[in-house]
Steps between C-alpha positions, in 0.01 A plus 500: 500500500593164354626673185741710706637195678553314173679806364735494799554128452579545131742788560662349806540140395381393160663752266855440609460152646675199357261212537609147421173313554140533610599382849767772511241760398258383771775505763617851405146639496434348843822645644429838339149504647621415850772767482257755356235434766751567780543861387168565322308817577152604387487683168439873526272635231596845376247535219262792538197476271396860562762636257391259226136579566566875477684453168211293369240760597698788345584333170383680185168391359499309171410699188155448351647339185654221707174390656331190370218552250139440592353164402444489123733796439842483334809680632479754214138581588587542867778753423 
């Protein structure tokens, strides 16, 4: 979740912000955080792994020529 918050911080403050000093940066981040926390809501996850899992299970099998050769065997011998 920290990555999401830093993304919001970067989009909401840092990309278009004009910062004159390190103290100015610290002050703006503090004010942004206070303002953000007043209206913050929990993140709602919408990702459903079942669709990805179904796609994974129904993917075509690799051809025999693309498998790795047995130990001591070259790719030409395996084909």
